[in-house]
N, CA, C and O atoms as a Maestro MAE file, in Angstrom:
{
 s_m_m2io_version
 :::
 2.0.0
}

f_m_ct {
 s_m_title
 :::
 protein
 m_atom[332] {
  # First column is atom index #
  i_m_mmod_type
  r_m_x_coord
  r_m_y_coord
  r_m_z_coord
  i_m_residue_number
  s_m_chain_name
  s_m_pdb_residue_name
  s_m_pdb_atom_name
  i_m_atomic_number
  :::
  1 25 -0.315 -81.643 71.842 1 A "UNK " " N  " 7
  2 3 0.430 -81.247 70.776 1 A "UNK " " CA " 6
  3 2 0.061 -82.354 69.465 1 A "UNK " " C  " 6
  4 15 -0.031 -83.568 69.648 1 A "UNK " " O  " 8
  5 25 -0.070 -81.891 68.537 2 A "UNK " " N  " 7
  6 3 -0.233 -82.500 66.840 2 A "UNK " " CA " 6
  7 2 0.843 -82.680 66.087 2 A "UNK " " C  " 6
  8 15 1.503 -81.730 65.667 2 A "UNK " " O  " 8
  9 25 1.103 -83.825 65.861 3 A "UNK " " N  " 7
  10 3 2.310 -83.890 64.860 3 A "UNK " " CA " 6
  11 2 1.861 -84.217 63.520 3 A "UNK " " C  " 6
  12 15 0.914 -85.004 63.544 3 A "UNK " " O  " 8
  13 25 2.186 -83.914 62.510 4 A "UNK " " N  " 7
  14 3 1.690 -84.041 61.344 4 A "UNK " " CA " 6
  15 2 2.431 -85.141 60.748 4 A "UNK " " C  " 6
  16 15 3.650 -85.009 60.632 4 A "UNK " " O  " 8
  17 25 1.792 -86.345 60.303 5 A "UNK " " N  " 7
  18 3 2.813 -87.307 59.626 5 A "UNK " " CA " 6
  19 2 2.605 -87.790 58.067 5 A "UNK " " C  " 6
  20 15 3.286 -88.521 57.348 5 A "UNK " " O  " 8
  21 25 1.434 -87.106 57.857 6 A "UNK " " N  " 7
  22 3 1.487 -87.201 56.040 6 A "UNK " " CA " 6
  23 2 0.827 -86.222 55.435 6 A "UNK " " C  " 6
  24 15 -0.249 -85.818 55.876 6 A "UNK " " O  " 8
  25 25 1.431 -85.695 54.283 7 A "UNK " " N  " 7
  26 3 0.710 -84.712 53.357 7 A "UNK " " CA " 6
  27 2 0.281 -85.045 52.006 7 A "UNK " " C  " 6
  28 15 1.037 -85.450 51.123 7 A "UNK " " O  " 8
  29 25 -0.825 -84.875 51.903 8 A "UNK " " N  " 7
  30 3 -1.305 -85.287 50.299 8 A "UNK " " CA " 6
  31 2 -1.694 -83.910 49.528 8 A "UNK " " C  " 6
  32 15 -2.461 -83.136 50.101 8 A "UNK " " O  " 8
  33 25 -1.180 -83.585 48.234 9 A "UNK " " N  " 7
  34 3 -1.593 -82.776 47.623 9 A "UNK " " CA " 6
  35 2 -2.210 -83.121 46.284 9 A "UNK " " C  " 6
  36 15 -1.690 -83.752 45.364 9 A "UNK " " O  " 8
  37 25 -3.167 -82.698 46.339 10 A "UNK " " N  " 7
  38 3 -4.139 -83.341 45.084 10 A "UNK " " CA " 6
  39 2 -4.547 -81.975 44.087 10 A "UNK " " C  " 6
  40 15 -4.651 -80.848 44.573 10 A "UNK " " O  " 8
  41 25 -4.753 -82.254 42.670 11 A "UNK " " N  " 7
  42 3 -4.827 -81.328 41.759 11 A "UNK " " CA " 6
  43 2 -6.226 -81.856 40.907 11 A "UNK " " C  " 6
  44 15 -6.091 -82.937 40.333 11 A "UNK " " O  " 8
  45 25 -7.040 -81.440 40.832 12 A "UNK " " N  " 7
  46 3 -8.153 -81.567 39.706 12 A "UNK " " CA " 6
  47 2 -7.972 -81.113 38.396 12 A "UNK " " C  " 6
  48 15 -8.035 -79.971 37.941 12 A "UNK " " O  " 8
  49 25 -7.658 -82.554 37.680 13 A "UNK " " N  " 7
  50 3 -7.450 -82.237 36.522 13 A "UNK " " CA " 6
  51 2 -8.502 -81.503 35.873 13 A "UNK " " C  " 6
  52 15 -8.334 -80.397 35.360 13 A "UNK " " O  " 8
  53 25 -9.550 -82.110 35.900 14 A "UNK " " N  " 7
  54 3 -10.877 -81.335 34.886 14 A "UNK " " CA " 6
  55 2 -10.917 -80.101 35.192 14 A "UNK " " C  " 6
  56 15 -11.386 -79.502 34.225 14 A "UNK " " O  " 8
  57 25 -10.633 -79.278 36.170 15 A "UNK " " N  " 7
  58 3 -10.602 -78.085 36.288 15 A "UNK " " CA " 6
  59 2 -9.803 -77.148 36.183 15 A "UNK " " C  " 6
  60 15 -10.135 -75.979 35.991 15 A "UNK " " O  " 8
  61 25 -8.182 -77.733 36.344 16 A "UNK " " N  " 7
  62 3 -6.859 -77.067 36.557 16 A "UNK " " CA " 6
  63 2 -6.747 -76.681 34.944 16 A "UNK " " C  " 6
  64 15 -7.283 -77.374 34.079 16 A "UNK " " O  " 8
  65 25 -6.070 -75.627 34.689 17 A "UNK " " N  " 7
  66 3 -6.094 -75.161 33.258 17 A "UNK " " CA " 6
  67 2 -4.598 -75.062 32.700 17 A "UNK " " C  " 6
  68 15 -4.196 -74.737 31.583 17 A "UNK " " O  " 8
  69 25 -3.849 -75.486 33.956 18 A "UNK " " N  " 7
  70 3 -2.133 -75.506 33.065 18 A "UNK " " CA " 6
  71 2 -1.735 -73.964 33.311 18 A "UNK " " C  " 6
  72 15 -0.974 -73.479 32.473 18 A "UNK " " O  " 8
  73 25 -2.126 -73.222 34.267 19 A "UNK " " N  " 7
  74 3 -1.599 -71.718 34.173 19 A "UNK " " CA " 6
  75 2 -0.317 -71.594 34.616 19 A "UNK " " C  " 6
  76 15 0.431 -70.711 34.198 19 A "UNK " " O  " 8
  77 25 0.053 -72.546 35.569 20 A "UNK " " N  " 7
  78 3 1.536 -72.254 36.091 20 A "UNK " " CA " 6
  79 2 1.631 -71.678 37.019 20 A "UNK " " C  " 6
  80 15 2.754 -71.742 37.520 20 A "UNK " " O  " 8
  81 25 0.741 -70.947 37.661 21 A "UNK " " N  " 7
  82 3 0.705 -70.289 38.843 21 A "UNK " " CA " 6
  83 2 1.609 -70.859 40.100 21 A "UNK " " C  " 6
  84 15 2.549 -70.378 40.733 21 A "UNK " " O  " 8
  85 25 0.776 -72.302 40.178 22 A "UNK " " N  " 7
  86 3 1.325 -73.090 41.660 22 A "UNK " " CA " 6
  87 2 2.829 -73.575 41.367 22 A "UNK " " C  " 6
  88 15 3.479 -73.953 42.342 22 A "UNK " " O  " 8
  89 25 3.381 -73.591 40.200 23 A "UNK " " N  " 7
  90 3 4.594 -73.940 39.955 23 A "UNK " " CA " 6
  91 2 5.520 -72.888 39.829 23 A "UNK " " C  " 6
  92 15 6.718 -73.168 39.861 23 A "UNK " " O  " 8
  93 25 5.133 -71.650 39.681 24 A "UNK " " N  " 7
  94 3 5.895 -70.436 39.768 24 A "UNK " " CA " 6
  95 2 6.078 -70.236 41.486 24 A "UNK " " C  " 6
  96 15 7.133 -70.068 42.096 24 A "UNK " " O  " 8
  97 25 4.853 -70.305 41.969 25 A "UNK " " N  " 7
  98 3 5.023 -70.105 43.504 25 A "UNK " " CA " 6
  99 2 5.565 -71.075 44.358 25 A "UNK " " C  " 6
  100 15 6.101 -70.600 45.358 25 A "UNK " " O  " 8
  101 25 5.578 -72.005 44.280 26 A "UNK " " N  " 7
  102 3 6.410 -73.053 44.984 26 A "UNK " " CA " 6
  103 2 7.566 -72.840 45.603 26 A "UNK " " C  " 6
  104 15 8.531 -72.939 44.845 26 A "UNK " " O  " 8
  105 25 7.830 -72.570 46.765 27 A "UNK " " N  " 7
  106 3 9.034 -71.900 47.259 27 A "UNK " " CA " 6
  107 2 10.169 -73.260 47.329 27 A "UNK " " C  " 6
  108 15 11.374 -73.112 47.534 27 A "UNK " " O  " 8
  109 25 9.555 -74.457 47.132 28 A "UNK " " N  " 7
  110 3 10.801 -75.667 47.147 28 A "UNK " " CA " 6
  111 2 10.697 -76.579 45.865 28 A "UNK " " C  " 6
  112 15 11.104 -77.739 45.793 28 A "UNK " " O  " 8
  113 25 10.093 -75.868 44.882 29 A "UNK " " N  " 7
  114 3 10.228 -76.375 43.752 29 A "UNK " " CA " 6
  115 2 9.656 -77.707 43.345 29 A "UNK " " C  " 6
  116 15 10.060 -78.371 42.391 29 A "UNK " " O  " 8
  117 25 8.434 -78.113 44.362 30 A "UNK " " N  " 7
  118 3 7.844 -79.722 44.298 30 A "UNK " " CA " 6
  119 2 6.873 -79.853 42.958 30 A "UNK " " C  " 6
  120 15 6.449 -80.936 42.554 30 A "UNK " " O  " 8
  121 25 6.598 -78.604 42.349 31 A "UNK " " N  " 7
  122 3 5.474 -78.818 41.177 31 A "UNK " " CA " 6
  123 2 6.406 -78.527 39.937 31 A "UNK " " C  " 6
  124 15 7.299 -77.692 39.791 31 A "UNK " " O  " 8
  125 25 5.793 -79.700 38.911 32 A "UNK " " N  " 7
  126 3 6.309 -79.063 37.342 32 A "UNK " " CA " 6
  127 2 5.184 -78.918 36.649 32 A "UNK " " C  " 6
  128 15 4.190 -79.541 37.021 32 A "UNK " " O  " 8
  129 25 5.123 -78.075 35.519 33 A "UNK " " N  " 7
  130 3 4.127 -78.211 34.602 33 A "UNK " " CA " 6
  131 2 5.066 -78.802 33.447 33 A "UNK " " C  " 6
  132 15 6.110 -78.314 33.015 33 A "UNK " " O  " 8
  133 25 4.260 -80.273 32.968 34 A "UNK " " N  " 7
  134 3 5.178 -80.563 31.608 34 A "UNK " " CA " 6
  135 2 4.039 -81.387 30.928 34 A "UNK " " C  " 6
  136 15 2.925 -81.385 31.451 34 A "UNK " " O  " 8
  137 25 4.284 -82.126 29.727 35 A "UNK " " N  " 7
  138 3 3.491 -82.759 28.792 35 A "UNK " " CA " 6
  139 2 2.944 -84.138 29.574 35 A "UNK " " C  " 6
  140 15 3.579 -84.780 30.410 35 A "UNK " " O  " 8
  141 25 1.854 -84.365 29.174 36 A "UNK " " N  " 7
  142 3 1.128 -85.737 29.584 36 A "UNK " " CA " 6
  143 2 2.114 -86.864 29.119 36 A "UNK " " C  " 6
  144 15 2.801 -86.803 28.099 36 A "UNK " " O  " 8
  145 25 2.082 -87.968 30.073 37 A "UNK " " N  " 7
  146 3 2.889 -89.194 30.066 37 A "UNK " " CA " 6
  147 2 4.317 -88.776 30.061 37 A "UNK " " C  " 6
  148 15 5.021 -89.035 29.085 37 A "UNK " " O  " 8
  149 25 4.755 -88.181 31.034 38 A "UNK " " N  " 7
  150 3 6.279 -88.022 31.458 38 A "UNK " " CA " 6
  151 2 6.563 -89.235 32.167 38 A "UNK " " C  " 6
  152 15 5.873 -89.884 32.954 38 A "UNK " " O  " 8
  153 25 7.930 -89.436 31.647 39 A "UNK " " N  " 7
  154 3 8.678 -90.727 32.205 39 A "UNK " " CA " 6
  155 2 9.220 -90.383 33.751 39 A "UNK " " C  " 6
  156 15 10.420 -90.173 33.932 39 A "UNK " " O  " 8
  157 25 8.318 -90.340 34.790 40 A "UNK " " N  " 7
  158 3 8.651 -90.456 36.027 40 A "UNK " " CA " 6
  159 2 7.879 -91.116 37.037 40 A "UNK " " C  " 6
  160 15 6.748 -91.535 36.792 40 A "UNK " " O  " 8
  161 25 8.527 -91.254 38.372 41 A "UNK " " N  " 7
  162 3 7.456 -92.226 39.259 41 A "UNK " " CA " 6
  163 2 6.732 -91.272 40.101 41 A "UNK " " C  " 6
  164 15 5.893 -91.722 40.882 41 A "UNK " " O  " 8
  165 25 6.949 -90.015 40.043 42 A "UNK " " N  " 7
  166 3 6.223 -88.896 40.987 42 A "UNK " " CA " 6
  167 2 4.732 -88.988 40.257 42 A "UNK " " C  " 6
  168 15 4.359 -89.499 39.202 42 A "UNK " " O  " 8
  169 25 3.955 -88.145 41.466 43 A "UNK " " N  " 7
  170 3 2.710 -87.984 41.375 43 A "UNK " " CA " 6
  171 2 2.324 -87.317 39.934 43 A "UNK " " C  " 6
  172 15 3.072 -86.408 39.575 43 A "UNK " " O  " 8
  173 25 1.428 -87.602 39.218 44 A "UNK " " N  " 7
  174 3 0.922 -86.969 37.857 44 A "UNK " " CA " 6
  175 2 -0.118 -86.593 37.903 44 A "UNK " " C  " 6
  176 15 -0.904 -87.390 38.416 44 A "UNK " " O  " 8
  177 25 -0.654 -85.379 37.473 45 A "UNK " " N  " 7
  178 3 -2.164 -85.164 37.389 45 A "UNK " " CA " 6
  179 2 -2.332 -84.578 35.736 45 A "UNK " " C  " 6
  180 15 -1.773 -83.517 35.458 45 A "UNK " " O  " 8
  181 25 -2.977 -85.181 34.863 46 A "UNK " " N  " 7
  182 3 -3.285 -84.545 33.655 46 A "UNK " " CA " 6
  183 2 -4.262 -83.628 34.055 46 A "UNK " " C  " 6
  184 15 -5.009 -83.670 35.032 46 A "UNK " " O  " 8
  185 25 -4.102 -82.378 32.726 47 A "UNK " " N  " 7
  186 3 -4.890 -81.194 32.942 47 A "UNK " " CA " 6
  187 2 -5.143 -80.865 31.891 47 A "UNK " " C  " 6
  188 15 -4.912 -81.847 31.186 47 A "UNK " " O  " 8
  189 25 -5.643 -79.720 31.025 48 A "UNK " " N  " 7
  190 3 -6.051 -79.323 29.784 48 A "UNK " " CA " 6
  191 2 -4.883 -79.024 29.019 48 A "UNK " " C  " 6
  192 15 -3.875 -78.532 29.525 48 A "UNK " " O  " 8
  193 25 -5.019 -79.363 27.591 49 A "UNK " " N  " 7
  194 3 -4.015 -78.786 26.512 49 A "UNK " " CA " 6
  195 2 -3.013 -79.729 26.722 49 A "UNK " " C  " 6
  196 15 -1.848 -79.340 26.643 49 A "UNK " " O  " 8
  197 25 -3.258 -80.949 26.986 50 A "UNK " " N  " 7
  198 3 -2.031 -82.057 26.716 50 A "UNK " " CA " 6
  199 2 -0.967 -81.749 27.854 50 A "UNK " " C  " 6
  200 15 0.191 -82.114 27.652 50 A "UNK " " O  " 8
  201 25 -1.320 -81.039 29.149 51 A "UNK " " N  " 7
  202 3 -0.091 -80.706 30.077 51 A "UNK " " CA " 6
  203 2 -0.395 -81.693 31.298 51 A "UNK " " C  " 6
  204 15 -1.445 -82.231 31.653 51 A "UNK " " O  " 8
  205 25 0.562 -81.725 31.676 52 A "UNK " " N  " 7
  206 3 0.324 -82.154 33.266 52 A "UNK " " CA " 6
  207 2 1.056 -81.547 34.013 52 A "UNK " " C  " 6
  208 15 2.022 -80.943 33.545 52 A "UNK " " O  " 8
  209 25 0.782 -81.546 35.420 53 A "UNK " " N  " 7
  210 3 0.990 -81.143 36.815 53 A "UNK " " CA " 6
  211 2 1.941 -82.385 37.694 53 A "UNK " " C  " 6
  212 15 1.438 -83.326 38.308 53 A "UNK " " O  " 8
  213 25 2.960 -82.188 37.605 54 A "UNK " " N  " 7
  214 3 3.727 -83.264 38.571 54 A "UNK " " CA " 6
  215 2 4.218 -82.901 39.930 54 A "UNK " " C  " 6
  216 15 4.865 -81.867 40.094 54 A "UNK " " O  " 8
  217 25 3.938 -83.703 40.901 55 A "UNK " " N  " 7
  218 3 4.174 -83.282 42.126 55 A "UNK " " CA " 6
  219 2 5.060 -84.191 42.707 55 A "UNK " " C  " 6
  220 15 4.786 -85.372 42.922 55 A "UNK " " O  " 8
  221 25 6.084 -83.663 42.953 56 A "UNK " " N  " 7
  222 3 7.363 -84.500 43.907 56 A "UNK " " CA " 6
  223 2 7.094 -84.403 45.510 56 A "UNK " " C  " 6
  224 15 7.406 -83.465 46.243 56 A "UNK " " O  " 8
  225 25 6.480 -85.526 45.838 57 A "UNK " " N  " 7
  226 3 6.096 -85.705 47.037 57 A "UNK " " CA " 6
  227 2 7.059 -85.637 48.081 57 A "UNK " " C  " 6
  228 15 6.872 -85.095 49.170 57 A "UNK " " O  " 8
  229 25 8.404 -86.377 47.597 58 A "UNK " " N  " 7
  230 3 9.354 -86.146 48.783 58 A "UNK " " CA " 6
  231 2 10.267 -84.563 48.914 58 A "UNK " " C  " 6
  232 15 11.237 -84.266 49.611 58 A "UNK " " O  " 8
  233 25 9.474 -83.769 47.928 59 A "UNK " " N  " 7
  234 3 10.014 -82.053 48.206 59 A "UNK " " CA " 6
  235 2 8.663 -81.359 48.665 59 A "UNK " " C  " 6
  236 15 8.806 -80.184 49.001 59 A "UNK " " O  " 8
  237 25 7.496 -81.826 48.733 60 A "UNK " " N  " 7
  238 3 6.560 -80.747 49.007 60 A "UNK " " CA " 6
  239 2 6.613 -80.946 50.542 60 A "UNK " " C  " 6
  240 15 6.641 -81.969 51.227 60 A "UNK " " O  " 8
  241 25 6.618 -79.668 50.844 61 A "UNK " " N  " 7
  242 3 6.614 -79.731 52.686 61 A "UNK " " CA " 6
  243 2 5.255 -79.336 53.084 61 A "UNK " " C  " 6
  244 15 5.194 -79.075 54.286 61 A "UNK " " O  " 8
  245 25 3.810 -79.174 52.254 62 A "UNK " " N  " 7
  246 3 2.701 -78.776 52.616 62 A "UNK " " CA " 6
  247 2 2.227 -77.383 53.072 62 A "UNK " " C  " 6
  248 15 1.227 -77.244 53.777 62 A "UNK " " O  " 8
  249 25 2.956 -76.397 52.658 63 A "UNK " " N  " 7
  250 3 2.775 -74.919 53.079 63 A "UNK " " CA " 6
  251 2 1.681 -74.277 52.373 63 A "UNK " " C  " 6
  252 15 1.455 -73.094 52.626 63 A "UNK " " O  " 8
  253 25 0.854 -74.994 51.382 64 A "UNK " " N  " 7
  254 3 -0.125 -74.475 50.886 64 A "UNK " " CA " 6
  255 2 -0.185 -73.245 50.115 64 A "UNK " " C  " 6
  256 15 -1.300 -72.778 49.884 64 A "UNK " " O  " 8
  257 25 1.119 -72.498 49.573 65 A "UNK " " N  " 7
  258 3 1.187 -71.401 48.760 65 A "UNK " " CA " 6
  259 2 0.249 -71.954 47.534 65 A "UNK " " C  " 6
  260 15 -0.599 -71.249 46.987 65 A "UNK " " O  " 8
  261 25 0.473 -73.090 47.240 66 A "UNK " " N  " 7
  262 3 0.379 -73.324 45.446 66 A "UNK " " CA " 6
  263 2 -1.590 -73.235 45.852 66 A "UNK " " C  " 6
  264 15 -2.277 -72.982 44.862 66 A "UNK " " O  " 8
  265 25 -2.221 -73.396 46.951 67 A "UNK " " N  " 7
  266 3 -3.639 -73.423 47.006 67 A "UNK " " CA " 6
  267 2 -4.039 -71.893 46.932 67 A "UNK " " C  " 6
  268 15 -4.993 -71.484 46.271 67 A "UNK " " O  " 8
  269 25 -3.273 -71.168 47.621 68 A "UNK " " N  " 7
  270 3 -3.742 -69.277 47.337 68 A "UNK " " CA " 6
  271 2 -3.509 -69.046 46.282 68 A "UNK " " C  " 6
  272 15 -4.333 -68.221 45.887 68 A "UNK " " O  " 8
  273 25 -2.657 -69.366 45.347 69 A "UNK " " N  " 7
  274 3 -2.373 -68.662 43.910 69 A "UNK " " CA " 6
  275 2 -3.022 -69.363 42.715 69 A "UNK " " C  " 6
  276 15 -2.923 -69.015 41.538 69 A "UNK " " O  " 8
  277 25 -3.807 -70.568 43.277 70 A "UNK " " N  " 7
  278 3 -4.668 -71.113 41.982 70 A "UNK " " CA " 6
  279 2 -5.948 -70.654 41.712 70 A "UNK " " C  " 6
  280 15 -6.813 -70.715 42.586 70 A "UNK " " O  " 8
  281 25 -6.213 -70.128 40.432 71 A "UNK " " N  " 7
  282 3 -7.027 -69.179 40.271 71 A "UNK " " CA " 6
  283 2 -8.181 -69.727 39.944 71 A "UNK " " C  " 6
  284 15 -9.185 -69.015 39.980 71 A "UNK " " O  " 8
  285 25 -8.289 -71.182 39.536 72 A "UNK " " N  " 7
  286 3 -9.529 -72.050 39.613 72 A "UNK " " CA " 6
  287 2 -9.517 -73.045 40.681 72 A "UNK " " C  " 6
  288 15 -10.134 -74.100 40.530 72 A "UNK " " O  " 8
  289 25 -8.847 -72.788 41.776 73 A "UNK " " N  " 7
  290 3 -9.027 -73.705 43.120 73 A "UNK " " CA " 6
  291 2 -9.189 -75.048 42.964 73 A "UNK " " C  " 6
  292 15 -10.145 -75.674 43.421 73 A "UNK " " O  " 8
  293 25 -8.109 -75.610 42.210 74 A "UNK " " N  " 7
  294 3 -8.382 -76.815 41.553 74 A "UNK " " CA " 6
  295 2 -7.259 -77.801 42.603 74 A "UNK " " C  " 6
  296 15 -7.062 -79.002 42.425 74 A "UNK " " O  " 8
  297 25 -6.652 -77.013 43.637 75 A "UNK " " N  " 7
  298 3 -5.607 -77.773 44.149 75 A "UNK " " CA " 6
  299 2 -6.213 -77.943 45.513 75 A "UNK " " C  " 6
  300 15 -7.042 -77.088 45.825 75 A "UNK " " O  " 8
  301 25 -5.913 -79.031 46.509 76 A "UNK " " N  " 7
  302 3 -6.549 -79.696 47.524 76 A "UNK " " CA " 6
  303 2 -5.400 -79.916 48.512 76 A "UNK " " C  " 6
  304 15 -4.446 -80.499 47.997 76 A "UNK " " O  " 8
  305 25 -5.285 -79.668 49.508 77 A "UNK " " N  " 7
  306 3 -4.124 -80.310 50.672 77 A "UNK " " CA " 6
  307 2 -4.626 -80.650 51.865 77 A "UNK " " C  " 6
  308 15 -5.290 -79.904 52.584 77 A "UNK " " O  " 8
  309 25 -4.235 -82.087 52.164 78 A "UNK " " N  " 7
  310 3 -4.869 -82.718 52.901 78 A "UNK " " CA " 6
  311 2 -3.923 -83.363 54.283 78 A "UNK " " C  " 6
  312 15 -2.903 -83.858 53.804 78 A "UNK " " O  " 8
  313 25 -3.932 -83.486 55.545 79 A "UNK " " N  " 7
  314 3 -2.952 -84.005 56.265 79 A "UNK " " CA " 6
  315 2 -3.514 -84.772 57.063 79 A "UNK " " C  " 6
  316 15 -4.689 -84.624 57.399 79 A "UNK " " O  " 8
  317 25 -2.711 -85.763 57.508 80 A "UNK " " N  " 7
  318 3 -3.050 -86.951 58.435 80 A "UNK " " CA " 6
  319 2 -2.018 -86.641 59.567 80 A "UNK " " C  " 6
  320 15 -0.800 -86.629 59.390 80 A "UNK " " O  " 8
  321 25 -2.829 -86.323 61.082 81 A "UNK " " N  " 7
  322 3 -2.041 -85.848 62.093 81 A "UNK " " CA " 6
  323 2 -2.189 -87.155 62.992 81 A "UNK " " C  " 6
  324 15 -3.000 -88.075 62.881 81 A "UNK " " O  " 8
  325 25 -1.222 -86.975 63.862 82 A "UNK " " N  " 7
  326 3 -1.204 -88.121 65.035 82 A "UNK " " CA " 6
  327 2 -1.091 -87.159 66.239 82 A "UNK " " C  " 6
  328 15 -0.689 -85.996 66.273 82 A "UNK " " O  " 8
  329 25 -1.665 -88.154 67.446 83 A "UNK " " N  " 7
  330 3 -1.604 -87.096 68.645 83 A "UNK " " CA " 6
  331 2 -0.359 -87.651 69.529 83 A "UNK " " C  " 6
  332 15 -0.021 -87.063 70.556 83 A "UNK " " O  " 8
  :::
 }
 m_bond[331] {
  # First column is bond index #
  i_m_from
  i_m_to
  i_m_order
  :::
  1 1 2 1
  2 2 3 1
  3 3 4 2
  4 3 5 1
  5 5 6 1
  6 6 7 1
  7 7 8 2
  8 7 9 1
  9 9 10 1
  10 10 11 1
  11 11 12 2
  12 11 13 1
  13 13 14 1
  14 14 15 1
  15 15 16 2
  16 15 17 1
  17 17 18 1
  18 18 19 1
  19 19 20 2
  20 19 21 1
  21 21 22 1
  22 22 23 1
  23 23 24 2
  24 23 25 1
  25 25 26 1
  26 26 27 1
  27 27 28 2
  28 27 29 1
  29 29 30 1
  30 30 31 1
  31 31 32 2
  32 31 33 1
  33 33 34 1
  34 34 35 1
  35 35 36 2
  36 35 37 1
  37 37 38 1
  38 38 39 1
  39 39 40 2
  40 39 41 1
  41 41 42 1
  42 42 43 1
  43 43 44 2
  44 43 45 1
  45 45 46 1
  46 46 47 1
  47 47 48 2
  48 47 49 1
  49 49 50 1
  50 50 51 1
  51 51 52 2
  52 51 53 1
  53 53 54 1
  54 54 55 1
  55 55 56 2
  56 55 57 1
  57 57 58 1
  58 58 59 1
  59 59 60 2
  60 59 61 1
  61 61 62 1
  62 62 63 1
  63 63 64 2
  64 63 65 1
  65 65 66 1
  66 66 67 1
  67 67 68 2
  68 67 69 1
  69 69 70 1
  70 70 71 1
  71 71 72 2
  72 71 73 1
  73 73 74 1
  74 74 75 1
  75 75 76 2
  76 75 77 1
  77 77 78 1
  78 78 79 1
  79 79 80 2
  80 79 81 1
  81 81 82 1
  82 82 83 1
  83 83 84 2
  84 83 85 1
  85 85 86 1
  86 86 87 1
  87 87 88 2
  88 87 89 1
  89 89 90 1
  90 90 91 1
  91 91 92 2
  92 91 93 1
  93 93 94 1
  94 94 95 1
  95 95 96 2
  96 95 97 1
  97 97 98 1
  98 98 99 1
  99 99 100 2
  100 99 101 1
  101 101 102 1
  102 102 103 1
  103 103 104 2
  104 103 105 1
  105 105 106 1
  106 106 107 1
  107 107 108 2
  108 107 109 1
  109 109 110 1
  110 110 111 1
  111 111 112 2
  112 111 113 1
  113 113 114 1
  114 114 115 1
  115 115 116 2
  116 115 117 1
  117 117 118 1
  118 118 119 1
  119 119 120 2
  120 119 121 1
  121 121 122 1
  122 122 123 1
  123 123 124 2
  124 123 125 1
  125 125 126 1
  126 126 127 1
  127 127 128 2
  128 127 129 1
  129 129 130 1
  130 130 131 1
  131 131 132 2
  132 131 133 1
  133 133 134 1
  134 134 135 1
  135 135 136 2
  136 135 137 1
  137 137 138 1
  138 138 139 1
  139 139 140 2
  140 139 141 1
  141 141 142 1
  142 142 143 1
  143 143 144 2
  144 143 145 1
  145 145 146 1
  146 146 147 1
  147 147 148 2
  148 147 149 1
  149 149 150 1
  150 150 151 1
  151 151 152 2
  152 151 153 1
  153 153 154 1
  154 154 155 1
  155 155 156 2
  156 155 157 1
  157 157 158 1
  158 158 159 1
  159 159 160 2
  160 159 161 1
  161 161 162 1
  162 162 163 1
  163 163 164 2
  164 163 165 1
  165 165 166 1
  166 166 167 1
  167 167 168 2
  168 167 169 1
  169 169 170 1
  170 170 171 1
  171 171 172 2
  172 171 173 1
  173 173 174 1
  174 174 175 1
  175 175 176 2
  176 175 177 1
  177 177 178 1
  178 178 179 1
  179 179 180 2
  180 179 181 1
  181 181 182 1
  182 182 183 1
  183 183 184 2
  184 183 185 1
  185 185 186 1
  186 186 187 1
  187 187 188 2
  188 187 189 1
  189 189 190 1
  190 190 191 1
  191 191 192 2
  192 191 193 1
  193 193 194 1
  194 194 195 1
  195 195 196 2
  196 195 197 1
  197 197 198 1
  198 198 199 1
  199 199 200 2
  200 199 201 1
  201 201 202 1
  202 202 203 1
  203 203 204 2
  204 203 205 1
  205 205 206 1
  206 206 207 1
  207 207 208 2
  208 207 209 1
  209 209 210 1
  210 210 211 1
  211 211 212 2
  212 211 213 1
  213 213 214 1
  214 214 215 1
  215 215 216 2
  216 215 217 1
  217 217 218 1
  218 218 219 1
  219 219 220 2
  220 219 221 1
  221 221 222 1
  222 222 223 1
  223 223 224 2
  224 223 225 1
  225 225 226 1
  226 226 227 1
  227 227 228 2
  228 227 229 1
  229 229 230 1
  230 230 231 1
  231 231 232 2
  232 231 233 1
  233 233 234 1
  234 234 235 1
  235 235 236 2
  236 235 237 1
  237 237 238 1
  238 238 239 1
  239 239 240 2
  240 239 241 1
  241 241 242 1
  242 242 243 1
  243 243 244 2
  244 243 245 1
  245 245 246 1
  246 246 247 1
  247 247 248 2
  248 247 249 1
  249 249 250 1
  250 250 251 1
  251 251 252 2
  252 251 253 1
  253 253 254 1
  254 254 255 1
  255 255 256 2
  256 255 257 1
  257 257 258 1
  258 258 259 1
  259 259 260 2
  260 259 261 1
  261 261 262 1
  262 262 263 1
  263 263 264 2
  264 263 265 1
  265 265 266 1
  266 266 267 1
  267 267 268 2
  268 267 269 1
  269 269 270 1
  270 270 271 1
  271 271 272 2
  272 271 273 1
  273 273 274 1
  274 274 275 1
  275 275 276 2
  276 275 277 1
  277 277 278 1
  278 278 279 1
  279 279 280 2
  280 279 281 1
  281 281 282 1
  282 282 283 1
  283 283 284 2
  284 283 285 1
  285 285 286 1
  286 286 287 1
  287 287 288 2
  288 287 289 1
  289 289 290 1
  290 290 291 1
  291 291 292 2
  292 291 293 1
  293 293 294 1
  294 294 295 1
  295 295 296 2
  296 295 297 1
  297 297 298 1
  298 298 299 1
  299 299 300 2
  300 299 301 1
  301 301 302 1
  302 302 303 1
  303 303 304 2
  304 303 305 1
  305 305 306 1
  306 306 307 1
  307 307 308 2
  308 307 309 1
  309 309 310 1
  310 310 311 1
  311 311 312 2
  312 311 313 1
  313 313 314 1
  314 314 315 1
  315 315 316 2
  316 315 317 1
  317 317 318 1
  318 318 319 1
  319 319 320 2
  320 319 321 1
  321 321 322 1
  322 322 323 1
  323 323 324 2
  324 323 325 1
  325 325 326 1
  326 326 327 1
  327 327 328 2
  328 327 329 1
  329 329 330 1
  330 330 331 1
  331 331 332 2
  :::
 }
}
């Protein structure tokens, strides 16, 4: 039996267009599209047109829905598992 111990969601800012699809699709509201340089301690990715995608890692459950709705395939999800 594998137990998931860590989840890492990454957004490639150089290809993300800030379309907001991932933010709308996230069932737990772990993503936010905002302006660059937000005042936050959360994980932030700068994308195009002065926008940024912010991930609340405490809320993200690693479901992967954001990956499926991203037209640019700019999102990757990795997990570290223990046996």
